PyMOL Python script that loads the backbone (N, CA, C, O; Angstrom):
from pymol import cmd

cmd.read_pdbstr("""\
ATOM      1  N   VAL A   1     152.572  39.917 -10.406  1.00  0.00           N
ATOM      2  CA  VAL A   1     151.323  38.770  -9.425  1.00  0.00           C
ATOM      3  C   VAL A   1     149.675  38.523  -9.941  1.00  0.00           C
ATOM      4  O   VAL A   1     148.650  38.992  -9.445  1.00  0.00           O
ATOM      5  N   ALA A   2     149.816  37.734 -10.960  1.00  0.00           N
ATOM      6  CA  ALA A   2     147.457  37.717 -11.437  1.00  0.00           C
ATOM      7  C   ALA A   2     147.444  38.192 -10.446  1.00  0.00           C
ATOM      8  O   ALA A   2     148.000  39.290 -10.444  1.00  0.00           O
ATOM      9  N   ASN A   3     147.001  37.841  -9.408  1.00  0.00           N
ATOM     10  CA  ASN A   3     145.503  38.648  -8.787  1.00  0.00           C
ATOM     11  C   ASN A   3     146.116  39.663  -7.544  1.00  0.00           C
ATOM     12  O   ASN A   3     145.842  39.703  -6.345  1.00  0.00           O
ATOM     13  N   TRP A   4     146.902  40.324  -8.231  1.00  0.00           N
ATOM     14  CA  TRP A   4     147.286  41.826  -7.082  1.00  0.00           C
ATOM     15  C   TRP A   4     146.304  42.368  -8.020  1.00  0.00           C
ATOM     16  O   TRP A   4     146.062  42.143  -9.206  1.00  0.00           O
ATOM     17  N   PRO A   5     145.603  43.477  -6.766  1.00  0.00           N
ATOM     18  CA  PRO A   5     145.053  44.640  -6.827  1.00  0.00           C
ATOM     19  C   PRO A   5     145.572  45.404  -7.885  1.00  0.00           C
ATOM     20  O   PRO A   5     146.761  45.596  -8.139  1.00  0.00           O
ATOM     21  N   LYS A   6     144.631  45.806  -8.454  1.00  0.00           N
ATOM     22  CA  LYS A   6     145.239  46.983  -9.164  1.00  0.00           C
ATOM     23  C   LYS A   6     143.499  47.889  -9.607  1.00  0.00           C
ATOM     24  O   LYS A   6     142.417  47.585 -10.108  1.00  0.00           O
ATOM     25  N   ILE A   7     144.261  49.235  -8.959  1.00  0.00           N
ATOM     26  CA  ILE A   7     143.514  50.044  -9.408  1.00  0.00           C
ATOM     27  C   ILE A   7     143.715  51.433 -11.075  1.00  0.00           C
ATOM     28  O   ILE A   7     144.855  51.584 -11.515  1.00  0.00           O
ATOM     29  N   TRP A   8     142.932  51.966 -11.515  1.00  0.00           N
ATOM     30  CA  TRP A   8     143.349  52.723 -12.378  1.00  0.00           C
ATOM     31  C   TRP A   8     143.797  54.674 -12.034  1.00  0.00           C
ATOM     32  O   TRP A   8     142.844  55.317 -11.595  1.00  0.00           O
ATOM     33  N   VAL A   9     144.887  55.320 -12.197  1.00  0.00           N
ATOM     34  CA  VAL A   9     145.122  56.693 -12.387  1.00  0.00           C
ATOM     35  C   VAL A   9     145.011  56.647 -13.670  1.00  0.00           C
ATOM     36  O   VAL A   9     145.432  55.750 -14.400  1.00  0.00           O
ATOM     37  N   ALA A  10     144.293  57.864 -14.062  1.00  0.00           N
ATOM     38  CA  ALA A  10     144.179  59.009 -15.290  1.00  0.00           C
ATOM     39  C   ALA A  10     145.060  59.652 -14.930  1.00  0.00           C
ATOM     40  O   ALA A  10     145.010  59.781 -13.707  1.00  0.00           O
ATOM     41  N   ILE A  11     146.140  60.305 -15.512  1.00  0.00           N
ATOM     42  CA  ILE A  11     146.283  61.966 -15.545  1.00  0.00           C
ATOM     43  C   ILE A  11     145.908  62.520 -16.418  1.00  0.00           C
ATOM     44  O   ILE A  11     145.387  61.905 -17.349  1.00  0.00           O
ATOM     45  N   TRP A  12     146.115  64.673 -16.439  1.00  0.00           N
ATOM     46  CA  TRP A  12     145.960  64.878 -17.237  1.00  0.00           C
ATOM     47  C   TRP A  12     146.553  66.415 -17.471  1.00  0.00           C
ATOM     48  O   TRP A  12     146.333  67.534 -17.008  1.00  0.00           O
ATOM     49  N   ASN A  13     147.413  65.831 -18.438  1.00  0.00           N
ATOM     50  CA  ASN A  13     149.085  67.144 -17.987  1.00  0.00           C
ATOM     51  C   ASN A  13     148.610  68.069 -19.020  1.00  0.00           C
ATOM     52  O   ASN A  13     149.006  67.951 -20.180  1.00  0.00           O
ATOM     53  N   HIS A  14     147.638  69.144 -18.608  1.00  0.00           N
ATOM     54  CA  HIS A  14     147.613  70.424 -19.770  1.00  0.00           C
ATOM     55  C   HIS A  14     148.468  72.017 -19.288  1.00  0.00           C
ATOM     56  O   HIS A  14     148.997  71.786 -18.201  1.00  0.00           O
ATOM     57  N   PRO A  15     148.639  72.873 -19.540  1.00  0.00           N
ATOM     58  CA  PRO A  15     149.488  73.568 -19.074  1.00  0.00           C
ATOM     59  C   PRO A  15     148.611  74.224 -18.645  1.00  0.00           C
ATOM     60  O   PRO A  15     149.266  74.927 -17.875  1.00  0.00           O
ATOM     61  N   ASP A  16     147.034  74.739 -18.481  1.00  0.00           N
ATOM     62  CA  ASP A  16     146.537  75.025 -17.502  1.00  0.00           C
ATOM     63  C   ASP A  16     145.648  74.201 -16.398  1.00  0.00           C
ATOM     64  O   ASP A  16     145.027  74.619 -15.421  1.00  0.00           O
ATOM     65  N   SER A  17     145.821  72.830 -16.932  1.00  0.00           N
ATOM     66  CA  SER A  17     144.595  72.787 -15.634  1.00  0.00           C
ATOM     67  C   SER A  17     146.172  71.001 -15.334  1.00  0.00           C
ATOM     68  O   SER A  17     146.833  70.863 -16.363  1.00  0.00           O
ATOM     69  N   GLN A  18     146.476  70.234 -14.476  1.00  0.00           N
ATOM     70  CA  GLN A  18     146.801  69.104 -14.304  1.00  0.00           C
ATOM     71  C   GLN A  18     146.191  68.461 -13.125  1.00  0.00           C
ATOM     72  O   GLN A  18     146.646  68.592 -11.988  1.00  0.00           O
ATOM     73  N   LEU A  19     145.162  67.769 -13.420  1.00  0.00           N
ATOM     74  CA  LEU A  19     144.876  66.949 -12.638  1.00  0.00           C
ATOM     75  C   LEU A  19     144.874  65.482 -12.811  1.00  0.00           C
ATOM     76  O   LEU A  19     144.579  65.013 -13.911  1.00  0.00           O
ATOM     77  N   ILE A  20     145.251  64.533 -11.574  1.00  0.00           N
ATOM     78  CA  ILE A  20     145.368  62.717 -11.372  1.00  0.00           C
ATOM     79  C   ILE A  20     143.764  62.759 -10.609  1.00  0.00           C
ATOM     80  O   ILE A  20     143.318  63.568  -9.796  1.00  0.00           O
ATOM     81  N   ALA A  21     142.888  61.087 -11.468  1.00  0.00           N
ATOM     82  CA  ALA A  21     142.003  60.820 -11.134  1.00  0.00           C
ATOM     83  C   ALA A  21     142.335  59.037 -10.348  1.00  0.00           C
ATOM     84  O   ALA A  21     142.753  58.211 -11.159  1.00  0.00           O
ATOM     85  N   VAL A  22     142.244  58.802  -9.647  1.00  0.00           N
ATOM     86  CA  VAL A  22     142.287  57.543  -9.266  1.00  0.00           C
ATOM     87  C   VAL A  22     141.568  56.801  -8.599  1.00  0.00           C
ATOM     88  O   VAL A  22     141.598  56.976  -7.380  1.00  0.00           O
ATOM     89  N   GLN A  23     140.622  55.657  -9.187  1.00  0.00           N
ATOM     90  CA  GLN A  23     139.561  54.565  -8.921  1.00  0.00           C
ATOM     91  C   GLN A  23     139.813  54.227  -7.233  1.00  0.00           C
ATOM     92  O   GLN A  23     140.733  53.846  -6.509  1.00  0.00           O
ATOM     93  N   GLN A  24     138.841  54.497  -7.155  1.00  0.00           N
ATOM     94  CA  GLN A  24     138.694  54.195  -5.573  1.00  0.00           C
ATOM     95  C   GLN A  24     138.612  52.869  -5.449  1.00  0.00           C
ATOM     96  O   GLN A  24     137.542  52.549  -5.967  1.00  0.00           O
ATOM     97  N   ARG A  25     139.239  51.794  -4.986  1.00  0.00           N
ATOM     98  CA  ARG A  25     139.561  50.510  -4.774  1.00  0.00           C
ATOM     99  C   ARG A  25     139.964  50.387  -3.961  1.00  0.00           C
ATOM    100  O   ARG A  25     141.106  50.835  -3.848  1.00  0.00           O
ATOM    101  N   THR A  26     139.413  49.777  -2.933  1.00  0.00           N
ATOM    102  CA  THR A  26     139.657  49.279  -1.749  1.00  0.00           C
ATOM    103  C   THR A  26     140.352  47.689  -1.242  1.00  0.00           C
ATOM    104  O   THR A  26     140.753  47.523  -0.090  1.00  0.00           O
ATOM    105  N   GLN A  27     140.393  46.922  -1.986  1.00  0.00           N
ATOM    106  CA  GLN A  27     141.102  46.179  -2.323  1.00  0.00           C
ATOM    107  C   GLN A  27     142.767  46.316  -2.879  1.00  0.00           C
ATOM    108  O   GLN A  27     143.480  45.312  -2.875  1.00  0.00           O
ATOM    109  N   ALA A  28     143.209  47.445  -3.276  1.00  0.00           N
ATOM    110  CA  ALA A  28     144.135  47.738  -3.601  1.00  0.00           C
ATOM    111  C   ALA A  28     144.464  48.377  -2.665  1.00  0.00           C
ATOM    112  O   ALA A  28     145.264  47.908  -1.856  1.00  0.00           O
ATOM    113  N   PHE A  29     143.884  49.743  -2.507  1.00  0.00           N
ATOM    114  CA  PHE A  29     144.404  50.955  -1.608  1.00  0.00           C
ATOM    115  C   PHE A  29     143.355  51.549  -0.743  1.00  0.00           C
ATOM    116  O   PHE A  29     142.351  52.160  -1.111  1.00  0.00           O
ATOM    117  N   GLN A  30     143.906  51.162   0.966  1.00  0.00           N
ATOM    118  CA  GLN A  30     142.154  51.625   1.853  1.00  0.00           C
ATOM    119  C   GLN A  30     142.081  53.031   1.370  1.00  0.00           C
ATOM    120  O   GLN A  30     141.040  52.860   0.736  1.00  0.00           O
ATOM    121  N   LYS A  31     142.382  54.386   1.150  1.00  0.00           N
ATOM    122  CA  LYS A  31     142.122  55.502   0.403  1.00  0.00           C
ATOM    123  C   LYS A  31     142.998  55.924  -0.513  1.00  0.00           C
ATOM    124  O   LYS A  31     144.219  55.915  -0.356  1.00  0.00           O
ATOM    125  N   PRO A  32     142.183  56.454  -1.877  1.00  0.00           N
ATOM    126  CA  PRO A  32     143.157  56.791  -3.300  1.00  0.00           C
ATOM    127  C   PRO A  32     144.271  58.106  -3.021  1.00  0.00           C
ATOM    128  O   PRO A  32     145.169  58.743  -3.573  1.00  0.00           O
ATOM    129  N   VAL A  33     143.547  58.003  -1.817  1.00  0.00           N
ATOM    130  CA  VAL A  33     145.295  59.390  -1.590  1.00  0.00           C
ATOM    131  C   VAL A  33     146.357  58.878  -1.238  1.00  0.00           C
ATOM    132  O   VAL A  33     147.284  59.611  -0.891  1.00  0.00           O
ATOM    133  N   ALA A  34     146.529  57.079  -1.241  1.00  0.00           N
ATOM    134  CA  ALA A  34     147.685  56.292  -0.531  1.00  0.00           C
ATOM    135  C   ALA A  34     148.048  56.184  -2.198  1.00  0.00           C
ATOM    136  O   ALA A  34     149.237  56.049  -2.485  1.00  0.00           O
ATOM    137  N   ALA A  35     147.412  56.221  -2.898  1.00  0.00           N
ATOM    138  CA  ALA A  35     147.754  55.675  -4.145  1.00  0.00           C
ATOM    139  C   ALA A  35     148.920  57.002  -5.027  1.00  0.00           C
ATOM    140  O   ALA A  35     149.922  56.664  -5.658  1.00  0.00           O
ATOM    141  N   VAL A  36     148.471  58.450  -4.854  1.00  0.00           N
ATOM    142  CA  VAL A  36     148.566  59.542  -4.801  1.00  0.00           C
ATOM    143  C   VAL A  36     149.616  59.427  -4.716  1.00  0.00           C
ATOM    144  O   VAL A  36     150.467  59.284  -5.594  1.00  0.00           O
ATOM    145  N   ARG A  37     149.745  59.502  -3.033  1.00  0.00           N
ATOM    146  CA  ARG A  37     151.492  59.527  -2.820  1.00  0.00           C
ATOM    147  C   ARG A  37     152.164  58.603  -2.689  1.00  0.00           C
ATOM    148  O   ARG A  37     153.003  58.688  -1.792  1.00  0.00           O
ATOM    149  N   LEU A  38     152.110  57.255  -3.542  1.00  0.00           N
ATOM    150  CA  LEU A  38     153.154  56.383  -4.296  1.00  0.00           C
ATOM    151  C   LEU A  38     153.805  57.252  -5.472  1.00  0.00           C
ATOM    152  O   LEU A  38     154.911  57.710  -5.758  1.00  0.00           O
ATOM    153  N   LEU A  39     152.442  57.225  -6.022  1.00  0.00           N
ATOM    154  CA  LEU A  39     152.606  57.970  -7.392  1.00  0.00           C
ATOM    155  C   LEU A  39     153.458  58.850  -7.380  1.00  0.00           C
ATOM    156  O   LEU A  39     154.354  58.642  -8.199  1.00  0.00           O
ATOM    157  N   MET A  40     153.636  60.392  -6.382  1.00  0.00           N
ATOM    158  CA  MET A  40     154.267  61.521  -6.174  1.00  0.00           C
ATOM    159  C   MET A  40     155.801  61.522  -5.550  1.00  0.00           C
ATOM    160  O   MET A  40     156.678  62.376  -5.678  1.00  0.00           O
ATOM    161  N   LYS A  41     155.819  60.004  -4.682  1.00  0.00           N
ATOM    162  CA  LYS A  41     157.170  59.848  -4.514  1.00  0.00           C
ATOM    163  C   LYS A  41     157.375  59.121  -5.351  1.00  0.00           C
ATOM    164  O   LYS A  41     158.373  58.530  -4.939  1.00  0.00           O
ATOM    165  N   SER A  42     157.083  58.633  -6.482  1.00  0.00           N
ATOM    166  CA  SER A  42     157.654  57.886  -7.727  1.00  0.00           C
ATOM    167  C   SER A  42     158.424  58.965  -8.172  1.00  0.00           C
ATOM    168  O   SER A  42     159.643  58.912  -8.007  1.00  0.00           O
ATOM    169  N   LEU A  43     157.843  60.062  -8.778  1.00  0.00           N
ATOM    170  CA  LEU A  43     158.305  61.280  -9.483  1.00  0.00           C
ATOM    171  C   LEU A  43     158.987  62.924  -8.741  1.00  0.00           C
ATOM    172  O   LEU A  43     159.137  64.076  -9.150  1.00  0.00           O
ATOM    173  N   GLU A  44     159.212  62.272  -7.634  1.00  0.00           N
ATOM    174  CA  GLU A  44     159.752  63.427  -6.998  1.00  0.00           C
ATOM    175  C   GLU A  44     161.490  63.112  -7.843  1.00  0.00           C
ATOM    176  O   GLU A  44     161.673  64.033  -8.639  1.00  0.00           O
ATOM    177  N   ASP A  45     162.510  62.267  -7.849  1.00  0.00           N
ATOM    178  CA  ASP A  45     163.930  61.673  -8.473  1.00  0.00           C
ATOM    179  C   ASP A  45     163.501  62.509 -10.290  1.00  0.00           C
ATOM    180  O   ASP A  45     164.281  63.367 -10.704  1.00  0.00           O
ATOM    181  N   PRO A  46     162.529  62.203 -10.966  1.00  0.00           N
ATOM    182  CA  PRO A  46     162.808  62.206 -12.218  1.00  0.00           C
ATOM    183  C   PRO A  46     162.374  63.957 -12.367  1.00  0.00           C
ATOM    184  O   PRO A  46     162.900  64.759 -13.139  1.00  0.00           O
ATOM    185  N   LEU A  47     161.300  64.220 -11.410  1.00  0.00           N
ATOM    186  CA  LEU A  47     161.554  65.853 -11.647  1.00  0.00           C
ATOM    187  C   LEU A  47     162.962  67.079 -11.013  1.00  0.00           C
ATOM    188  O   LEU A  47     163.536  68.098 -11.399  1.00  0.00           O
ATOM    189  N   SER A  48     162.965  66.284 -10.022  1.00  0.00           N
ATOM    190  CA  SER A  48     163.775  67.018  -9.548  1.00  0.00           C
ATOM    191  C   SER A  48     165.300  67.277  -9.651  1.00  0.00           C
ATOM    192  O   SER A  48     166.093  67.876  -8.925  1.00  0.00           O
ATOM    193  N   ARG A  49     165.466  66.323 -11.314  1.00  0.00           N
ATOM    194  CA  ARG A  49     166.609  66.107 -11.973  1.00  0.00           C
ATOM    195  C   ARG A  49     166.437  67.544 -12.873  1.00  0.00           C
ATOM    196  O   ARG A  49     167.515  68.116 -13.032  1.00  0.00           O
ATOM    197  N   HIS A  50     165.130  68.298 -13.556  1.00  0.00           N
ATOM    198  CA  HIS A  50     164.393  69.459 -13.770  1.00  0.00           C
ATOM    199  C   HIS A  50     164.134  70.871 -12.713  1.00  0.00           C
ATOM    200  O   HIS A  50     163.317  71.777 -12.874  1.00  0.00           O
ATOM    201  N   GLN A  51     164.984  70.714 -11.770  1.00  0.00           N
ATOM    202  CA  GLN A  51     164.414  71.457 -10.974  1.00  0.00           C
ATOM    203  C   GLN A  51     162.861  71.797 -10.825  1.00  0.00           C
ATOM    204  O   GLN A  51     162.343  72.893 -10.615  1.00  0.00           O
ATOM    205  N   LEU A  52     162.273  70.558 -10.992  1.00  0.00           N
ATOM    206  CA  LEU A  52     160.447  70.435 -10.794  1.00  0.00           C
ATOM    207  C   LEU A  52     160.071  69.948  -8.995  1.00  0.00           C
ATOM    208  O   LEU A  52     160.685  69.479  -8.037  1.00  0.00           O
ATOM    209  N   VAL A  53     159.004  70.305  -9.249  1.00  0.00           N
ATOM    210  CA  VAL A  53     159.031  69.746  -7.522  1.00  0.00           C
ATOM    211  C   VAL A  53     157.080  68.946  -8.107  1.00  0.00           C
ATOM    212  O   VAL A  53     156.765  69.155  -9.279  1.00  0.00           O
ATOM    213  N   SER A  54     156.175  68.238  -7.301  1.00  0.00           N
ATOM    214  CA  SER A  54     154.863  68.140  -7.848  1.00  0.00           C
ATOM    215  C   SER A  54     154.735  68.524  -6.291  1.00  0.00           C
ATOM    216  O   SER A  54     155.658  68.565  -5.477  1.00  0.00           O
ATOM    217  N   ALA A  55     153.431  68.786  -6.078  1.00  0.00           N
ATOM    218  CA  ALA A  55     152.058  69.011  -5.151  1.00  0.00           C
ATOM    219  C   ALA A  55     150.815  68.349  -5.101  1.00  0.00           C
ATOM    220  O   ALA A  55     149.995  68.586  -5.988  1.00  0.00           O
ATOM    221  N   THR A  56     150.567  67.601  -4.248  1.00  0.00           N
ATOM    222  CA  THR A  56     148.833  67.416  -5.349  1.00  0.00           C
ATOM    223  C   THR A  56     148.241  68.153  -3.848  1.00  0.00           C
ATOM    224  O   THR A  56     148.976  68.548  -2.944  1.00  0.00           O
ATOM    225  N   GLU A  57     146.523  68.228  -3.854  1.00  0.00           N
ATOM    226  CA  GLU A  57     145.849  68.560  -3.052  1.00  0.00           C
ATOM    227  C   GLU A  57     143.922  68.196  -3.522  1.00  0.00           C
ATOM    228  O   GLU A  57     143.476  68.641  -4.580  1.00  0.00           O
ATOM    229  N   PRO A  58     143.144  67.474  -2.678  1.00  0.00           N
ATOM    230  CA  PRO A  58     142.631  66.437  -3.164  1.00  0.00           C
ATOM    231  C   PRO A  58     141.646  67.376  -3.492  1.00  0.00           C
ATOM    232  O   PRO A  58     141.654  68.434  -2.863  1.00  0.00           O
ATOM    233  N   LEU A  59     140.831  67.201  -4.322  1.00  0.00           N
ATOM    234  CA  LEU A  59     139.584  67.721  -4.709  1.00  0.00           C
ATOM    235  C   LEU A  59     138.016  66.778  -4.582  1.00  0.00           C
ATOM    236  O   LEU A  59     137.712  65.998  -5.484  1.00  0.00           O
ATOM    237  N   PHE A  60     137.236  66.954  -3.519  1.00  0.00           N
ATOM    238  CA  PHE A  60     136.223  66.817  -2.832  1.00  0.00           C
ATOM    239  C   PHE A  60     135.219  66.945  -4.218  1.00  0.00           C
ATOM    240  O   PHE A  60     135.121  67.857  -5.039  1.00  0.00           O
ATOM    241  N   GLU A  61     134.380  65.368  -4.091  1.00  0.00           N
ATOM    242  CA  GLU A  61     133.139  65.313  -5.194  1.00  0.00           C
ATOM    243  C   GLU A  61     132.079  65.837  -4.948  1.00  0.00           C
ATOM    244  O   GLU A  61     131.387  65.629  -3.952  1.00  0.00           O
ATOM    245  N   GLU A  62     131.804  66.729  -6.037  1.00  0.00           N
ATOM    246  CA  GLU A  62     130.750  67.471  -6.364  1.00  0.00           C
ATOM    247  C   GLU A  62     129.385  67.230  -4.685  1.00  0.00           C
ATOM    248  O   GLU A  62     128.975  68.002  -3.819  1.00  0.00           O
ATOM    249  N   GLN A  63     129.182  65.977  -4.959  1.00  0.00           N
ATOM    250  CA  GLN A  63     127.679  65.235  -3.932  1.00  0.00           C
ATOM    251  C   GLN A  63     128.027  65.303  -2.772  1.00  0.00           C
ATOM    252  O   GLN A  63     127.359  65.885  -1.917  1.00  0.00           O
ATOM    253  N   VAL A  64     129.152  64.709  -2.542  1.00  0.00           N
ATOM    254  CA  VAL A  64     129.829  64.749  -0.803  1.00  0.00           C
ATOM    255  C   VAL A  64     129.492  66.235  -0.587  1.00  0.00           C
ATOM    256  O   VAL A  64     128.708  66.592   0.292  1.00  0.00           O
ATOM    257  N   PHE A  65     130.126  67.105  -1.438  1.00  0.00           N
ATOM    258  CA  PHE A  65     129.788  68.741  -1.399  1.00  0.00           C
ATOM    259  C   PHE A  65     128.326  69.464  -0.552  1.00  0.00           C
ATOM    260  O   PHE A  65     127.942  70.236   0.326  1.00  0.00           O
ATOM    261  N   TRP A  66     127.964  68.590  -1.527  1.00  0.00           N
ATOM    262  CA  TRP A  66     125.982  68.958  -0.647  1.00  0.00           C
ATOM    263  C   TRP A  66     125.420  68.447   0.318  1.00  0.00           C
ATOM    264  O   TRP A  66     124.533  68.943   1.013  1.00  0.00           O
ATOM    265  N   ASP A  67     126.051  67.140   0.429  1.00  0.00           N
ATOM    266  CA  ASP A  67     125.489  66.141   1.250  1.00  0.00           C
ATOM    267  C   ASP A  67     126.004  66.756   2.216  1.00  0.00           C
ATOM    268  O   ASP A  67     125.597  66.261   3.267  1.00  0.00           O
ATOM    269  N   LEU A  68     126.972  67.917   2.445  1.00  0.00           N
ATOM    270  CA  LEU A  68     127.637  68.356   4.103  1.00  0.00           C
ATOM    271  C   LEU A  68     126.725  69.371   4.227  1.00  0.00           C
ATOM    272  O   LEU A  68     126.290  69.925   5.237  1.00  0.00           O
ATOM    273  N   VAL A  69     126.437  69.581   2.779  1.00  0.00           N
ATOM    274  CA  VAL A  69     125.565  71.866   3.083  1.00  0.00           C
ATOM    275  C   VAL A  69     124.119  71.322   3.595  1.00  0.00           C
ATOM    276  O   VAL A  69     123.477  71.929   4.452  1.00  0.00           O
ATOM    277  N   GLU A  70     123.602  69.932   2.892  1.00  0.00           N
ATOM    278  CA  GLU A  70     122.304  69.758   3.172  1.00  0.00           C
ATOM    279  C   GLU A  70     122.351  69.145   5.021  1.00  0.00           C
ATOM    280  O   GLU A  70     121.628  69.454   5.968  1.00  0.00           O
ATOM    281  N   LYS A  71     123.267  68.402   4.950  1.00  0.00           N
ATOM    282  CA  LYS A  71     123.532  68.074   6.597  1.00  0.00           C
ATOM    283  C   LYS A  71     123.781  69.427   7.401  1.00  0.00           C
ATOM    284  O   LYS A  71     123.485  69.167   8.567  1.00  0.00           O
ATOM    285  N   HIS A  72     124.095  70.442   7.328  1.00  0.00           N
ATOM    286  CA  HIS A  72     124.062  71.397   8.180  1.00  0.00           C
ATOM    287  C   HIS A  72     123.618  72.095   7.661  1.00  0.00           C
ATOM    288  O   HIS A  72     124.155  73.198   7.554  1.00  0.00           O
ATOM    289  N   LYS A  73     122.457  71.829   7.091  1.00  0.00           N
ATOM    290  CA  LYS A  73     121.418  73.482   6.332  1.00  0.00           C
ATOM    291  C   LYS A  73     121.373  74.014   7.716  1.00  0.00           C
ATOM    292  O   LYS A  73     121.249  73.321   8.725  1.00  0.00           O
ATOM    293  N   GLY A  74     121.504  75.516   7.668  1.00  0.00           N
ATOM    294  CA  GLY A  74     120.597  76.371   8.477  1.00  0.00           C
ATOM    295  C   GLY A  74     121.808  76.680   9.226  1.00  0.00           C
ATOM    296  O   GLY A  74     122.097  77.873   9.123  1.00  0.00           O
ATOM    297  N   LYS A  75     122.605  76.011   9.939  1.00  0.00           N
ATOM    298  CA  LYS A  75     123.850  76.219  10.115  1.00  0.00           C
ATOM    299  C   LYS A  75     124.712  77.130  10.289  1.00  0.00           C
ATOM    300  O   LYS A  75     125.223  77.723  11.239  1.00  0.00           O
ATOM    301  N   ILE A  76     124.815  77.123   8.397  1.00  0.00           N
ATOM    302  CA  ILE A  76     126.406  77.725   7.585  1.00  0.00           C
ATOM    303  C   ILE A  76     125.879  78.840   7.829  1.00  0.00           C
ATOM    304  O   ILE A  76     124.764  79.361   7.859  1.00  0.00           O
ATOM    305  N   ARG A  77     127.622  79.244   8.105  1.00  0.00           N
ATOM    306  CA  ARG A  77     126.508  80.796   7.986  1.00  0.00           C
ATOM    307  C   ARG A  77     127.755  81.567   6.797  1.00  0.00           C
ATOM    308  O   ARG A  77     127.706  82.763   6.508  1.00  0.00           O
ATOM    309  N   LYS A  78     128.878  80.536   6.200  1.00  0.00           N
ATOM    310  CA  LYS A  78     129.935  81.384   5.626  1.00  0.00           C
ATOM    311  C   LYS A  78     130.534  80.353   5.074  1.00  0.00           C
ATOM    312  O   LYS A  78     130.892  79.378   5.734  1.00  0.00           O
ATOM    313  N   VAL A  79     130.697  80.462   3.837  1.00  0.00           N
ATOM    314  CA  VAL A  79     131.571  79.199   3.287  1.00  0.00           C
ATOM    315  C   VAL A  79     132.691  79.925   1.851  1.00  0.00           C
ATOM    316  O   VAL A  79     132.258  80.548   0.882  1.00  0.00           O
ATOM    317  N   GLU A  80     134.169  79.591   2.134  1.00  0.00           N
ATOM    318  CA  GLU A  80     135.104  80.133   1.319  1.00  0.00           C
ATOM    319  C   GLU A  80     135.630  78.866   0.811  1.00  0.00           C
ATOM    320  O   GLU A  80     135.474  77.718   1.229  1.00  0.00           O
ATOM    321  N   PHE A  81     136.545  79.509  -0.571  1.00  0.00           N
ATOM    322  CA  PHE A  81     137.080  78.191  -1.195  1.00  0.00           C
ATOM    323  C   PHE A  81     138.289  79.643  -1.999  1.00  0.00           C
ATOM    324  O   PHE A  81     138.144  80.727  -2.564  1.00  0.00           O
ATOM    325  N   GLU A  82     139.857  78.388  -1.391  1.00  0.00           N
ATOM    326  CA  GLU A  82     140.844  79.469  -2.562  1.00  0.00           C
ATOM    327  C   GLU A  82     140.866  78.146  -3.393  1.00  0.00           C
ATOM    328  O   GLU A  82     140.618  76.948  -3.263  1.00  0.00           O
ATOM    329  N   LEU A  83     141.205  78.842  -4.109  1.00  0.00           N
ATOM    330  CA  LEU A  83     141.384  78.423  -5.582  1.00  0.00           C
ATOM    331  C   LEU A  83     143.031  78.629  -5.837  1.00  0.00           C
ATOM    332  O   LEU A  83     143.613  79.714  -5.844  1.00  0.00           O
ATOM    333  N   ILE A  84     143.579  77.415  -6.026  1.00  0.00           N
ATOM    334  CA  ILE A  84     144.904  77.606  -6.603  1.00  0.00           C
ATOM    335  C   ILE A  84     145.389  76.660  -7.810  1.00  0.00           C
ATOM    336  O   ILE A  84     145.649  75.497  -8.121  1.00  0.00           O
ATOM    337  N   THR A  85     145.338  77.742  -8.184  1.00  0.00           N
ATOM    338  CA  THR A  85     146.630  77.331 -10.129  1.00  0.00           C
ATOM    339  C   THR A  85     147.571  76.322 -10.287  1.00  0.00           C
ATOM    340  O   THR A  85     148.470  75.942  -9.537  1.00  0.00           O
ATOM    341  N   PRO A  86     147.235  75.974 -11.321  1.00  0.00           N
ATOM    342  CA  PRO A  86     149.682  75.580 -11.625  1.00  0.00           C
ATOM    343  C   PRO A  86     150.250  76.724 -11.982  1.00  0.00           C
ATOM    344  O   PRO A  86     149.633  77.710 -12.383  1.00  0.00           O
ATOM    345  N   ASN A  87     151.829  76.606 -11.808  1.00  0.00           N
ATOM    346  CA  ASN A  87     152.604  77.265 -12.096  1.00  0.00           C
ATOM    347  C   ASN A  87     152.123  76.806 -13.558  1.00  0.00           C
ATOM    348  O   ASN A  87     152.678  77.255 -14.560  1.00  0.00           O
TER     349      ASN A  87
END
""", "prot")
cmd.dss("prot")
cmd.show_as("cartoon", "prot")
cmd.util.cbc("prot")
cmd.orient("prot")
């Protein structure tokens, strides 16, 4: 459809790091995570034929993190990060 809303999706597939970047465009999807779920669902069958699975975990934008820290300045006592590396 000529006027169907589109989004850009970029995939970085490297042995050390696999990332998916999704354009935030509310005309296509209310939240970018919806596009990621759709992409992951479409990959389930082809990956399962090779005994593979995919999992996603959203990353926060750096500025969003620091805005949150600034908003709660003086109240934060501890921050923990859990780093998950790909297989």
